[in-house]
C-alpha positions in Angstrom: -35.4 65.9 131.1 -39.2 67.5 131.5 -40.3 67.4 134.6 -43.3 70.0 136.4 -44.2 69.9 140.2 -42.3 69.1 142.9 -44.1 66.1 143.1 -42.5 64.6 140.2 -39.1 66.4 141.1 -39.4 64.3 144.0 -40.3 61.0 142.7 -37.2 61.3 140.0 -35.3 61.6 143.1 -36.6 59.1 145.1 -36.2 56.4 141.8 -32.6 57.4 141.4 -31.9 56.8 144.9 -33.6 53.7 145.2 -31.8 52.6 142.3 -28.2 53.3 143.7 -29.0 52.4 147.3 -30.8 48.8 146.2 -28.2 47.7 143.7 -28.5 44.9 141.1 -30.9 42.4 141.3 -29.0 39.7 139.8 -25.5 38.0 141.0 -22.5 39.7 139.0 -22.3 36.2 137.7 -25.6 36.4 136.0 -25.5 40.0 134.6 -24.7 41.0 131.2 -22.0 43.8 131.4 -23.4 47.2 130.3 -22.6 48.7 127.4 -20.2 52.1 127.6 -20.4 52.4 123.5 -23.9 53.1 123.2 -26.8 56.0 123.7 -28.7 55.1 127.0 -32.2 53.8 126.5 -34.3 56.9 128.2 -37.1 55.2 130.0 -40.4 57.7 130.1 -42.6 57.0 133.6 -45.7 58.9 134.2 -45.9 60.3 138.3 -48.2 56.9 140.0 -47.2 53.3 141.3 -48.7 51.7 138.4 -46.3 53.1 135.8 -43.2 53.3 138.3 -43.7 49.4 138.7 -43.1 48.9 134.8 -40.5 51.2 134.5 -39.1 49.4 137.3 -39.2 45.9 135.4 -37.9 47.1 132.7 -35.0 48.8 133.9 -34.1 45.4 135.8 -34.1 43.6 132.7 -32.7 46.4 129.9 -29.8 47.0 132.1 -29.1 43.4 133.9 -29.9 41.0 131.1 -29.3 42.9 128.0 -26.5 45.1 129.2 -28.2 48.2 127.9 -27.6 51.6 129.7 -30.6 53.3 130.7 -32.2 56.7 132.1 -35.1 58.3 133.5 -37.8 61.0 132.8 -40.8 61.6 134.9 -43.8 62.6 133.7 -46.7 64.6 135.3 -48.9 64.6 132.6 -49.5 62.3 129.2 -49.2 65.4 126.8 -45.7 65.7 128.4 -45.0 61.8 127.9 -46.2 61.8 124.0 -44.1 64.9 123.0 -41.0 63.9 124.4 -41.4 60.8 122.7 -42.0 61.9 119.4 -39.0 64.3 119.8 -37.2 61.6 120.8 -36.1 62.9 124.1 -37.4 60.0 125.6 -37.5 56.4 124.0 -39.9 54.4 126.2 -43.3 54.4 127.5 -44.6 51.1 129.5 -48.2 52.3 130.5 -50.4 54.1 128.2 -54.4 53.7 129.2 -55.3 54.5 125.4 -59.0 55.0 126.3 -57.9 58.2 128.4 -55.5 59.4 125.3 -57.4 58.9 122.0 -56.3 62.3 120.5 -53.0 62.2 121.7 -52.3 58.7 119.6 -54.7 59.9 116.7 -52.0 63.1 116.7 -48.8 61.4 117.3 -49.0 57.4 116.1 -51.7 57.7 113.2 -50.8 61.3 111.8 -46.9 62.6 112.7 -46.0 58.6 113.0 -43.5 60.3 115.3 -44.6 57.6 117.9 -45.0 54.1 117.8 -47.7 51.6 119.6 -45.7 48.8 120.9 -48.8 46.8 121.8 -50.3 46.0 124.9 -48.7 45.2 127.8 -50.6 42.5 129.7 -52.3 44.8 132.3 -56.1 45.4 132.2 -57.8 48.3 133.8 -60.8 46.1 135.8 -63.0 49.0 137.0 -66.3 48.3 138.5 -68.3 47.9 142.4 -66.4 45.4 144.7 -67.9 44.5 148.0 -65.7 42.8 150.8 -66.0 39.1 151.3 -67.7 38.5 154.6 -70.5 40.3 153.2 -70.7 38.1 149.7 -70.3 35.5 152.5 -73.3 36.0 153.9 -75.4 35.2 150.7 -72.9 34.2 147.4 -75.6 35.7 145.0 -74.5 39.0 146.1 -72.1 39.0 143.2 -74.7 40.1 140.9 -76.4 43.4 140.8 -80.0 41.7 140.9 -79.0 40.7 144.5 -79.4 44.7 145.0 -83.0 45.0 143.6 -83.9 42.5 147.1 -84.9 44.1 150.3 -83.4 42.0 152.3 -79.9 42.4 150.4 -80.0 46.0 150.8 -81.1 45.6 154.7 -78.0 44.1 155.2 -76.1 47.4 153.8 -77.8 49.2 156.4 -75.9 47.4 159.0 -73.5 48.8 161.3 -71.4 45.5 161.4 -71.5 42.7 160.0 -72.3 40.0 163.1 -70.2 36.6 162.2 -72.0 33.5 160.6 -74.6 35.8 159.1 -76.5 33.6 156.4 -79.2 34.9 154.0 -80.7 31.8 151.6 -82.7 33.0 148.9 -83.5 30.5 145.8 -85.7 33.2 144.2 -83.2 35.6 143.3 -80.8 33.0 142.4 -83.7 31.9 139.5 -83.8 35.6 139.0 -80.4 36.0 138.2 -80.3 33.0 136.0 -82.9 34.5 133.8 -81.6 37.8 133.6 -78.4 35.9 131.9 -81.1 33.7 129.8 -82.0 37.0 128.5 -79.0 38.0 127.7 -77.6 35.2 125.7 -81.2 35.2 123.8 -81.3 36.8 120.3 -83.3 39.9 121.9 -79.7 40.6 123.1 -77.2 38.7 121.0 -75.9 39.9 117.4 -74.2 36.7 117.2 -77.9 35.1 117.4 -79.8 37.9 115.5 -77.7 40.3 113.3 -81.0 42.6 113.5 -80.9 42.9 117.3 -80.5 46.5 118.4 -80.1 47.6 121.9 -83.9 49.2 122.4 -85.4 45.4 122.4 -82.7 43.8 124.6 -83.8 46.5 126.9 -87.3 46.0 126.7 -86.8 42.7 127.3 -84.8 43.4 130.5 -87.4 45.7 131.6 -90.1 43.5 131.2 -88.6 40.6 132.8 -87.4 42.9 136.3 -91.2 44.4 136.3 -92.5 41.1 136.6 -89.5 40.0 139.2 -90.0 42.8 141.3 -94.1 41.7 141.3 -93.7 37.9 141.6 -90.8 37.6 144.3 -91.7 41.2 146.4 -88.4 42.6 145.3 -90.2 46.4 145.7 -87.3 47.9 147.6 -89.1 50.6 150.1 -86.1 51.6 152.6 -83.8 54.1 152.7 -81.1 54.2 149.6 -77.4 52.6 150.5 -74.4 54.2 149.8 -72.3 53.1 147.4 -68.7 55.0 147.5 -67.2 56.4 144.2 -64.8 58.4 143.1 -65.0 62.4 142.6 -67.5 63.6 139.8 -64.8 65.2 137.8 -63.3 61.9 137.2 -66.5 60.9 134.8 -67.5 58.0 136.3 -70.3 56.1 135.2 -71.5 55.3 138.9 -74.8 57.6 138.5 -75.2 56.5 135.4 -75.5 52.9 136.2 -77.4 53.4 138.8 -79.9 55.6 137.7 -79.6 53.4 134.4 -80.4 49.8 136.4 -82.9 51.1 138.9 -81.0 50.6 141.7 -81.8 52.3 145.0 -78.8 53.2 145.8 -77.2 56.9 146.6 -73.9 57.4 145.1 -71.0 59.5 147.2 -67.3 60.0 147.0 -66.2 59.6 150.8 -63.1 61.6 149.9 -61.5 65.1 148.7 -60.2 65.2 145.1 -56.4 64.6 145.5 -55.7 63.6 142.5 -55.9 60.3 140.6 -53.6 58.1 142.6 -53.8 60.2 145.6 -58.3 59.4 145.6 -57.9 56.1 145.1 -55.2 55.6 148.0 -57.6 57.8 150.2 -60.4 55.3 149.4 -58.5 52.6 150.2 -57.7 53.6 153.4 -61.5 54.2 154.0 -62.0 50.7 152.9 -59.5 49.6 155.2 -60.7 51.0 158.1 -64.4 49.5 157.3 -62.9 46.4 156.6 -61.4 46.0 160.0 -64.6 46.8 161.5 -66.8 44.5 159.5 -69.0 47.1 157.6 -71.3 46.5 155.0 -69.9 48.7 151.8 -70.0 48.7 148.1 -67.6 50.6 146.4 -66.1 51.7 143.1 -62.5 50.4 142.6 -59.7 49.6 140.1 -57.4 47.4 139.1 -54.5 46.6 139.2 -54.1 48.4 142.7 -51.8 47.4 146.2 -55.5 46.7 147.6 -55.9 43.6 145.6 -52.8 42.0 146.4 -52.2 38.5 147.5 -50.8 39.7 151.1 -53.6 42.8 151.2 -55.5 42.1 154.3 -58.4 43.6 152.4 -60.4 40.9 150.8 -62.9 42.4 148.0 -65.4 40.2 145.8 -66.3 41.9 142.2 -69.8 42.6 141.5 -71.3 41.5 137.7 -72.4 44.3 136.1 -73.8 43.9 132.8 -71.4 43.0 130.4 -70.2 46.4 128.3 -71.0 46.6 125.0 -70.6 49.0 122.1 -74.4 50.1 122.2 -74.6 50.7 126.3 -76.1 54.1 126.2 -77.6 54.2 122.6 -80.7 54.7 124.0 -79.6 57.5 126.8 -80.4 54.9 129.0 -76.8 52.9 130.4 -77.4 49.6 131.6 -74.1 47.9 131.0 -71.1 48.2 133.6 -68.0 49.4 133.0 -65.1 47.6 130.3 -62.0 47.0 129.9 -58.9 49.1 129.7 -56.0 47.5 128.2 -52.8 49.0 128.1 -50.6 49.7 125.8 -47.1 50.4 125.4 -45.1 53.1 123.3 -41.6 53.8 121.7 -40.3 57.0 119.9 -40.1 55.9 116.4 -36.3 56.8 116.4 -35.9 54.1 119.0 -35.5 51.2 115.8 -32.6 52.8 114.5 -31.0 53.8 118.1 -31.6 50.5 119.5 -33.4 47.8 117.9 -32.7 45.3 120.8 -34.4 47.7 122.7 -37.7 48.1 120.1 -37.3 44.7 120.2 -37.7 44.2 124.3 -40.4 46.9 124.2 -42.6 44.8 121.9 -42.4 41.8 124.1 -42.6 43.6 127.4 -45.8 41.8 128.9 -47.1 41.2 132.3 -50.5 41.2 134.0 -52.4 43.1 136.2 -52.5 40.6 139.2 -48.7 40.7 138.9 -48.5 44.5 139.3 -50.9 44.5 142.3 -48.9 41.9 144.0 -45.5 44.0 143.1 -47.0 46.8 144.9 -48.9 44.7 147.7 -45.2 43.9 148.4 -44.5 47.7 148.5 -47.0 48.5 150.7 -47.8 46.0 153.0 -44.1 44.2 153.2 -42.3 47.3 153.6 -40.0 46.5 150.5 -39.0 49.4 147.8 -40.5 49.0 144.4 -37.0 48.2 143.1 -36.6 45.5 145.6 -40.5 44.0 145.0 -39.6 44.2 141.2 -36.7 42.0 141.6 -38.4 39.7 143.9 -40.8 39.4 140.9 -38.6 39.1 138.0 -36.1 36.3 139.8 -39.3 34.7 140.5 -40.6 34.8 136.9 -37.5 35.0 135.0 -37.9 31.5 133.4 -41.0 33.0 132.1 -39.4 35.9 130.7 -36.3 34.7 129.2 -37.6 33.1 125.8 -38.9 37.0 125.2 -36.1 39.1 125.5 -34.0 40.0 122.6 -30.3 38.5 122.0 -28.6 41.4 123.0 -25.2 40.4 121.5 -26.7 41.2 117.7 -26.5 44.7 118.8 -23.6 46.4 117.3 -22.0 49.5 117.1 -19.9 50.7 113.9 -16.8 51.6 115.0 -13.6 52.6 113.1 -9.5 52.5 113.7 -8.7 54.8 115.5 -7.2 57.6 113.7 -3.9 58.3 116.0 -3.3 54.1 115.6 -3.5 54.6 111.9 -1.3 57.3 111.7 1.5 55.8 113.7 1.3 52.5 111.8 1.8 54.5 108.5 4.4 56.0 109.8 6.1 52.7 110.8 5.6 51.1 107.7 7.0 54.5 105.9 10.1 53.8 108.0 10.7 50.6 107.3 10.0 51.8 103.7 12.5 53.9 103.6 15.2 51.2 106.0 15.0 49.4 102.8 15.5 52.1 100.4 18.7 52.9 102.3 19.6 49.1 102.1 18.9 48.8 98.6 21.2 52.0 98.0 23.7 50.2 100.4 24.0 46.6 98.0 24.7 49.2 95.3 27.4 51.0 97.0 29.2 48.0 98.2 27.8 45.5 95.3 32.1 45.0 94.6 32.3 44.4 98.7 33.1 40.1 98.9 30.3 40.4 101.7 27.7 41.4 99.3 29.5 40.2 95.7 29.4 37.0 97.1 25.3 36.7 98.0 24.5 38.5 94.3 23.6 41.9 94.6 20.6 41.6 92.0 19.1 39.3 94.2 19.4 41.5 97.2 18.0 44.1 95.2 14.8 41.9 94.2 14.4 40.8 97.7 14.4 44.6 99.1 12.1 45.6 96.3 9.6 42.5 97.6 10.1 43.7 101.0 9.1 47.9 100.3 6.3 46.2 98.3 4.7 44.7 101.2 4.9 48.1 102.8 1.6 48.7 100.2 -0.2 46.4 102.9 0.1 49.0 105.1 0.2 52.3 103.2 -3.1 51.5 101.3 -4.9 51.5 104.9 -4.9 55.0 105.1 -8.7 55.5 104.1 -11.3 54.6 106.6 -13.6 53.2 104.2 -12.9 49.8 102.8 -13.8 48.9 99.0 -13.4 46.0 97.1 -10.7 47.8 94.9 -8.6 48.6 98.5 -9.0 44.7 99.5 -7.7 43.5 96.0 -4.9 46.1 96.3 -3.9 45.0 99.7 -3.8 41.7 98.2 -1.5 42.0 95.5 0.7 44.0 98.0 1.0 41.7 100.9 1.3 38.3 98.5 3.5 39.8 95.3 6.0 41.1 98.0 6.2 37.6 99.5 6.6 35.8 95.8 9.0 38.2 95.2 11.1 38.3 98.3 11.2 34.5 98.7 11.9 33.7 95.1 14.7 36.1 94.9 16.2 34.0 98.5 15.4 30.6 97.5 16.8 30.7 94.0 20.2 32.2 95.4 20.7 29.2 98.0 19.9 27.1 95.3 23.0 28.2 93.1 24.9 27.9 96.5 23.2 24.4 96.7 23.9 23.3 93.1 27.9 24.7 93.5 28.7 22.3 96.5 26.9 19.5 95.2 29.8 16.9 95.9 28.0 14.0 94.6 28.0 15.5 90.9 31.3 16.0 89.0 29.9 19.0 87.0 28.4 21.7 88.8 24.6 23.0 86.6 26.1 26.1 85.0 23.4 28.8 86.8 24.6 32.3 85.5 22.8 35.3 86.7 20.6 35.7 83.4 19.2 31.9 84.1 18.1 32.5 87.5 16.5 35.5 86.4 14.6 33.7 84.5 13.8 31.3 87.0 12.9 34.4 89.3 10.2 35.2 86.3 8.2 32.4 86.4 7.8 32.4 89.7 6.9 35.6 90.1 4.3 34.8 86.7 3.0 32.0 88.6 2.4 34.2 92.0 0.6 36.4 89.3 -1.6 33.8 87.9 -2.5 33.0 91.4 -3.4 36.5 92.2 -4.9 37.0 88.7 -7.2 34.4 89.0 -8.4 35.4 92.8 -8.8 38.8 91.4 -11.6 37.7 88.5 -13.1 34.8 89.6 -13.8 36.1 93.6 -12.0 39.2 94.5 -12.2 40.0 97.6 -14.8 42.3 99.1 -15.4 45.0 102.1 -17.2 42.9 104.7 -18.7 43.7 108.0 -16.9 41.7 111.0 -18.8 41.9 114.2 -17.3 41.5 117.3 -17.7 42.5 121.0 -20.6 44.3 119.9 -18.6 46.3 117.7 -18.9 46.1 113.8 -16.1 47.1 111.6 -15.0 47.0 108.1 -12.8 44.2 106.6 -11.5 42.5 103.6 -13.4 39.2 103.7 -11.8 36.0 104.3 -12.4 33.4 101.4 -10.6 30.2 100.5 -8.7 31.8 98.4 -6.8 33.6 101.5 -5.9 29.5 103.1 -5.2 28.6 99.3 -2.6 31.1 98.8 -1.4 31.1 102.6 -0.9 27.5 102.5 1.3 27.6 99.3 3.4 30.3 100.9 4.0 27.8 104.3 4.8 25.2 101.5 7.3 27.6 99.7 8.9 28.1 103.1 9.3 24.8 104.3 11.3 24.0 101.0 13.5 26.6 101.7 14.0 25.9 105.1 14.8 22.3 103.5 17.3 23.8 100.9 19.3 25.6 103.9 19.5 22.4 105.2 21.5 20.8 102.6 23.5 23.4 102.3 25.0 24.2 106.0 27.8 22.8 105.8 28.8 24.5 102.7 32.5 25.5 102.9 31.6 29.4 102.8 32.9 32.3 104.7 29.9 33.5 103.9 27.3 30.9 104.4 23.9 32.6 103.9 22.1 29.0 104.9 21.6 29.8 109.0 20.3 33.5 108.5 17.8 32.1 106.3 16.4 29.5 108.1 16.7 31.6 110.7 14.5 34.6 108.9 12.7 31.5 107.7 11.4 30.1 111.1 10.6 33.3 112.7 8.6 34.1 109.3 6.7 30.8 109.9 6.6 31.1 114.3 5.2 34.9 113.9 2.8 34.3 110.9 1.2 31.1 112.5 0.8 32.8 115.8 -0.5 36.3 114.4 -3.0 33.9 112.0 -4.6 32.0 114.9 -4.8 35.0 116.9 -6.2 36.8 114.4 -9.0 33.5 113.6 -9.6 32.5 117.2 -9.6 35.7 119.5 -11.9 38.4 119.0 -11.4 42.4 119.2 -12.1 45.9 118.6 -11.6 47.3 114.9 -8.0 48.6 116.6 -7.3 44.9 117.7 -7.8 43.7 114.0 -6.0 46.4 112.5 -2.9 45.8 114.7 -2.7 42.0 114.1 -3.2 42.4 110.5 -0.2 45.3 110.4 2.1 43.3 112.8 1.9 40.3 110.1 3.6 41.9 107.5 5.6 45.1 109.7 7.4 42.0 112.2 8.0 39.3 109.4 9.3 41.3 106.8 11.1 43.4 108.5 13.0 40.6 110.6 13.7 38.7 107.6 15.4 41.6 106.0 17.0 42.0 109.3 18.4 38.8 109.7 19.9 38.6 106.1 21.3 41.9 105.4 22.2 42.9 109.2 25.5 40.7 109.2 26.9 41.8 105.9 26.4 45.8 106.8 28.0 44.8 110.1 31.0 43.0 108.4 31.4 46.6 106.1 30.6 48.9 108.5 33.4 47.3 110.9 35.8 47.1 107.9 35.9 43.5 107.6 34.0 42.8 104.2 36.8 41.8 102.2 38.4 39.7 104.9 36.8 36.4 104.4 36.8 34.6 100.6 33.8 33.8 99.2 33.5 30.6 99.5 36.6 28.1 100.0 37.7 24.4 98.9 40.0 22.7 101.5 42.0 20.1 100.0 43.7 17.2 102.0 47.1 19.1 102.1 48.3 22.6 102.9 49.3 23.4 99.1 45.2 22.7 98.7 45.9 20.2 96.0 45.2 16.4 95.3 48.5 14.7 97.1 49.2 13.1 93.6 48.6 16.3 92.1 50.8 19.9 91.7 49.6 22.6 93.3 49.5 24.5 90.0 47.0 21.8 88.1 46.6 22.4 84.8 49.7 24.9 84.1 48.3 27.9 85.9 49.0 27.2 89.2 50.8 30.3 91.4 51.3 30.6 95.1 51.4 34.2 95.0 47.5 34.4 95.8 47.3 30.8 97.3 45.2 30.6 100.4 47.0 28.9 103.7 45.2 26.0 104.7 44.4 24.6 101.5 41.6 27.2 101.0 40.4 27.9 97.5 38.1 30.9 96.2 34.6 29.7 94.8 32.3 32.1 93.7 28.8 31.7 94.6 27.5 33.0 91.4 30.3 31.9 88.8 28.2 32.7 85.8 30.1 33.1 82.4 29.2 37.0 82.1 30.7 38.4 84.8 34.3 36.5 84.6 35.8 39.8 84.0 34.4 41.1 87.0 35.7 37.9 89.0 39.7 38.7 87.4 39.3 42.2 88.2 38.2 42.2 91.8 38.3 38.6 93.2 41.6 37.5 91.2 42.0 35.8 88.0 44.6 33.2 90.1 41.5 31.9 92.0 39.4 31.6 89.0 41.9 29.4 87.6 42.3 27.1 90.5 38.5 26.9 90.6 38.7 24.9 86.8 42.0 23.1 88.1 39.9 21.9 90.8 37.6 20.5 88.5 38.9 18.8 86.3 41.4 17.2 88.9 38.0 15.8 90.4 37.2 14.3 86.8 40.5 13.1 86.5 40.6 10.9 89.8 36.8 9.8 88.8 38.3 8.5 85.8 41.2 6.7 87.8 38.8 5.5 90.2 36.8 3.7 87.1 39.9 2.6 85.9 40.9 0.6 89.0 37.5 -0.6 89.6 37.6 -2.6 85.9 40.8 -3.8 86.8 39.7 -5.4 90.2 37.1 -6.6 88.4 39.2 -8.5 85.9 41.4 -9.7 88.5 38.8 -11.1 90.8 36.8 -13.0 87.2 37.4 -16.6 87.4 35.9 -16.5 83.5 39.1 -13.9 82.9 41.6 -15.5 80.2 44.4 -13.3 81.6 45.1 -11.6 84.7 47.0 -8.4 84.7 
């Protein structure tokens, strides 16, 4: 921050202390929280009241209504302020009198283009001549310079005090004023009526009229000149030139020493205040906005109308015009638009009038408020007018990325889960002959673990920070193809169990591993067709998500996502219904309840996480965590529910304690009462289970009969075959009995049996 002089340092200190002491302007419920994720907006301010007023208003609105933090830098000169804007040290300067700095504007705005002209602020400096209101009340014609050609008017300004009730009527003078106005609107002075009009002709017409009016109305002034107060000569004011050009009988003096721009004006106002209190007549130079012109000011001044300023006022070397208004402009650093587009739009919209500024300063100097308090009072009173012009702060976003530590942590978790699935696969291979594994179809257990491991690539692909289309496509294939493999294998082996224990049929379908693997490939092919169609027609692309004023890259969500998730939900519901069908299957290792629990957890967790992801907003870390948990939690939970009980029994040495499946007969021999326990000629009591239990492999495939003979026992296989023959025999007997009963009770039958 560049500050020169003790005055600037004290001014900055006062601004900072006032800001902390006064607190916020609006109540907390009406304030937007300050953004702590963006660089603050540095406001440049010149060391004078008018500039500090613009700064105070802008600070309130930027911080409390836009939620942008600010800092302040105070500068003594325009040169310092322009340089700070050019380098980007400061961002905004809300008050610059363009006529005072044409070279700086040309250099920084037009040539270097490092500073941007943000347009007029709405404040216009109105410099001119003013008289006290009680003097104007003597004769309203005094609000025109024409009055000061009248000796009687000038005599009023030679009085020590204006008496109460003094009135002067002069119709001739009023007529003269009207005539001057008519000349100014004639072809001699009005370019709109006469494009060839020149200033010399206009001056000649006015000079001729003034000579005639003096002679006709006896307005020749023969008294001593009256005193007119003005600013120091170093300010290059035009008062002396105006008096000389209009040939007025005035003596132009400065009533105070040169104390600097603001201090000198304030000192002149003090002189005016003392004279006003004593009802002394005076005519003075003054400029608006200023606290002297506030609505609550004890001084009431009336402006004297001088000839209107035109561009060719001094072409002849004789200045016969008044002051021209000086519009105030706003400046911004050229770097602000990329640094903070909301603040850049705000400075372009910022506007208030010179009367507003005068009234705010009047509350400071005449009501004892601080500048912040007076500015807050004005902002609150006019916020309904200001609000439509405020930019939308919610569109300001800060690019963000997933925290590298969080990304690494989840990658480690995914790698550990992947290692766990590999270890489980090795365990399945090692214990494939143990009944706890064998009854659950080892091949399909390995396929489920393959799908779980494949799903982990959803997380492993997240190692890169920049998201591209190929990355999004790879994640989709990892997530959804992993699901197809897991639940495809799980559904098929469950379907085989349901087929084995389908008691409504006399013959169960012959579902060998080869048949199921073919169906598994069909399921995987269906999933791949969906993914290929998705990838070809509308591949997921990288897009930007905005949440809480932060932007971060994600893979876009399309209707394909919804379609895939709905298909997966339908598949899980179908698997749940299939588990319900086999819930009473007489198996020592019946997995239906575990499968149902795995499906239930997958659906519940997945739906909850999807609701959170789509109905709430959060940072890039939040989005990454929710998406990662959708895979890490659901896959791990499902695999743990299905595999943990098996390995638990194995590690406790009970993997072979229970039969793979049982059928309980009606007697302790396990056979039909009318059938020998060794029906089929192959019965043997050596391996017969107590309680009528007979082993039934859940994977009764032909190509694995040798394995069953070796590891379960040939006797068990023979008993299964005997059971099937018995079922067929019973069905035939029931059909024969039904036929006989029909003949017995049929009245049309010729004979009875």
